[in-house]
C-alpha atoms as one frame of an Amber mdcrd trajectory, in Angstrom:
protein
 107.791  77.846 118.269 106.931  77.583 121.939 105.840  81.035 123.050 102.184
  81.999 122.869 101.571  84.230 119.858  99.184  87.169 120.011 100.314  88.937
 116.824 101.977  88.002 113.540 103.901  90.669 111.640 104.997  90.299 108.044
 107.450  91.856 105.673 105.667  92.976 102.500 107.542  92.393  99.237 108.592
  88.783  98.783 106.654  87.635 101.843 103.003  88.589 101.352 103.049  89.905
  97.805 105.053  89.443  94.640 105.705  93.015  93.544 108.612  92.106  91.278
 106.549  92.445  88.069 105.648  96.079  88.808 109.068  96.982  90.204 110.710
  95.468  87.154 108.277  97.210  84.817 109.021 100.586  86.409 112.745 100.142
  85.835 112.338  98.614  82.397 110.263 101.569  81.247 113.276 103.730  81.976
 115.330 101.553  79.638 112.818 101.594  76.791 112.254 105.341  77.225 115.974
 105.696  76.515 115.847 103.461  73.453 117.425 100.520  75.248 116.092  96.981
  74.809 113.694  95.596  77.372 114.953  93.041  79.897 112.907  90.012  80.979
 111.258  90.043  84.380 113.548  87.282  85.623 116.473  89.663  85.277 114.907
  91.871  87.935 113.155  89.388  90.217 116.049  88.354  92.450 116.744  92.005
  93.316 113.124  93.020  93.925 113.684  93.134  97.678 116.341  95.829  97.218
 113.893  98.383  95.808 115.159 101.230  93.636 118.795 100.407  94.314 118.316
  96.852  93.092 116.160  97.741  90.100 118.460 100.508  88.854 121.440  98.250
  89.396 119.932  95.656  87.078 118.564  98.102  84.527 121.592 100.388  84.266
 124.411  98.903  86.315 124.572 101.923  88.614 124.582 102.315  92.386 123.934
 105.095  94.908 127.405 106.551  94.260 126.550 107.325  90.617 126.105 111.078
  90.010 122.722 110.536  88.313 121.407 107.996  90.800 119.195 110.391  92.789
 117.442 111.752  89.695 117.019 108.286  88.191 115.688 106.948  91.487 112.990
 109.620  91.526 112.098 108.762  87.919 111.839 105.122  88.954 109.635 106.099
  91.900 107.249 108.013  89.623 107.043 105.062  87.252 106.391 102.699  90.125
 103.680 104.913  91.636 101.814 104.782  88.328 101.782 100.967  88.149 102.332
  99.542  91.650  99.212  97.355  91.715  98.875  96.525  88.022 100.867  93.272
  88.059 101.539  92.745  91.771  99.792  89.735  93.233  99.378  87.961  96.560
 101.457  84.803  96.945  99.471  81.570  96.837  98.310  80.581 100.308  98.723
  84.039 101.841  95.017  84.930 101.774  94.124  81.646 103.458  96.811  82.268
 106.079  95.515  85.766 106.813  91.916  84.543 106.919  92.941  81.926 109.479
  94.637  84.544 111.660  91.576  86.775 111.497  89.306  83.843 112.400  91.456
  83.267 115.488  91.283  86.983 116.359  95.069  87.125 116.097  96.303  90.600
 115.243  98.424  90.905 112.130 100.263  93.685 110.400 102.987  94.731 107.998
 106.485  96.004 108.735 108.315  96.898 105.538 111.298  98.983 104.506 109.156
 100.381 101.700 108.515 104.040 102.462 104.937 104.968 103.327 104.827 106.917
 100.060 104.368 103.498  98.464 103.399 101.150 101.292 100.373 103.257 102.211
  98.683 103.398  98.793  99.674  99.832  97.946  98.177  98.282 101.072  95.081
 100.465 100.775  94.683  99.384  97.160  94.777  95.626  97.737  91.861  93.849
  99.499  94.220  91.526 101.406  95.246  94.335 103.761  91.758  95.427 104.819
  92.149  93.441 108.068  95.734  94.494 108.817  95.844  96.316 112.153  99.079
  98.157 111.443 101.298  99.073 108.493 104.747 100.348 109.445 106.950 101.652
 106.638 110.649 102.198 106.288 110.254 105.852 107.250 107.696 105.439 110.036
 110.515 105.357 112.600 113.959 106.974 112.413 115.588 103.625 111.596 114.530
 101.000 109.016 115.251  97.279 109.357 117.561  95.646 110.390 117.080  98.056
 113.295 114.328  96.755 115.607 112.563 100.138 115.866 109.905  99.466 113.172
 108.983  96.118 114.727 108.798  97.603 118.201 106.573 100.379 116.842 104.239
  97.801 115.299 104.014  95.926 118.600 103.295  99.213 120.380 100.498 100.025
 117.933  99.006  96.560 118.454  99.370  96.844 122.231 101.227  93.536 122.506
 104.609  92.672 123.958 107.396  91.933 121.456 107.812  88.446 122.912 104.181
  87.784 121.980 104.899  88.583 118.316 106.297  86.594 115.427 107.930  88.308
 112.456 107.904  86.666 109.031 110.256  87.867 106.299 112.353  86.818 103.334
 115.601  88.658 104.013 118.451  88.501 106.495 117.626  92.017 107.707 114.159
  90.774 108.662 115.606  88.080 110.905 118.120  90.500 112.436 115.375  93.012
 113.175 113.066  90.376 114.608 115.704  88.954 116.917 116.818  92.409 118.046
 113.197  93.212 118.872 112.834  90.024 120.919 110.326  88.425 118.553 110.122
  84.946 117.120 111.533  84.886 113.591 110.284  83.008 110.541 112.181  82.915
 107.245 109.902  82.676 104.204 111.847  80.764 101.577 109.322  81.219  98.751
 110.139  84.891  98.030 113.089  86.541  96.292 115.872  84.510  97.843 117.671
  83.434  94.707 120.747  81.422  95.761 120.791  82.778  99.320 121.418  80.200
 102.043 118.713  81.000 104.585 120.187  78.549 107.085 122.812  81.189 107.874
 120.181  83.701 108.986 119.538  82.092 112.373 115.741  82.150 112.013 113.687
  80.192 114.508 111.606  78.613 111.732 111.825  78.234 107.955 108.682  77.859
 105.855 108.448  76.923 102.190 104.801  77.987 101.840 102.725  80.582 103.703
 100.273  78.036 105.095 103.129  76.054 106.640 103.275  78.750 109.322  99.972
  77.957 111.037 100.731  74.530 112.532 104.073  75.782 113.845 102.606  78.478
 116.078 100.797  78.279 119.405  98.229  81.033 119.597  96.959  82.731 122.711
  93.737  84.431 121.763  93.224  87.774 123.542  90.449  87.778 126.113
């Protein structure tokens, strides 16, 4: 990636952290509370990036058009709030990557479609995010990804130009948002991709591990 980089922005779930165990547990509790058998985590993992819609789809085979979806979504949210950092962990190599950015005085932050109801407490509850200079949630701006508004808001908060930013994510909407915002785009292939062909996303770079990002970027350290 040729442009000088002053800030690196990351998606949250599937890029920095593996939250699938807690998301799956929140949905699975709804099944067991109803006397239904538990499902293994792997049943939920590939849909972890889709949040409540994905988890309820796996657990109960319902979508947003189901008459009980809204009530069940709120039940899922309450379950998730009670356990969101119990099983969630940082992907291997992420801490070293963040430490390297901090050592270079490169600003970093999070742009997620997770609402701040969850993104706020989660990032405050995990030591990794103590050096993050911004956390933008799915409801911070009027439009979530793939709209560029959340990424542009993060750049504004960091006082950097979008062209000086790189956005790292594990979903097509992340690449669409990054490109629409005028940022460099990096597809993280170690997250919740399942059988998705990331080559169709049009990302500038693909990385198979978090630490693979560092040698691909040219940093311009702020004066």
